[in-house]
Phi, psi and omega in degrees: 000138181232152178272351177269144179293151178301134180087003179299134176245121182292125179289147178257348180202120181233114179294144175266116185304139178077008179222175173265008183275161174215160175252146176212161177296148173281137180238169182304325182291345180288340182208124180287344182264355178080013182224129184234133172242136180251124177281127171290152185305325182279357183227045181306132181088001184285352184295346178277351182275147173242128181238000000 
């Protein structure tokens, strides 16, 4: 059983409306340690925290 609908195709580039930014899947080359934390804009530097 999967939570994605049958036939779902993962997007490789999604524009963020109203900005020049885009979203993309995280890949192995993004981190040499195999673990990625994303800082929300209101908590820059929070990736060092463990909750």
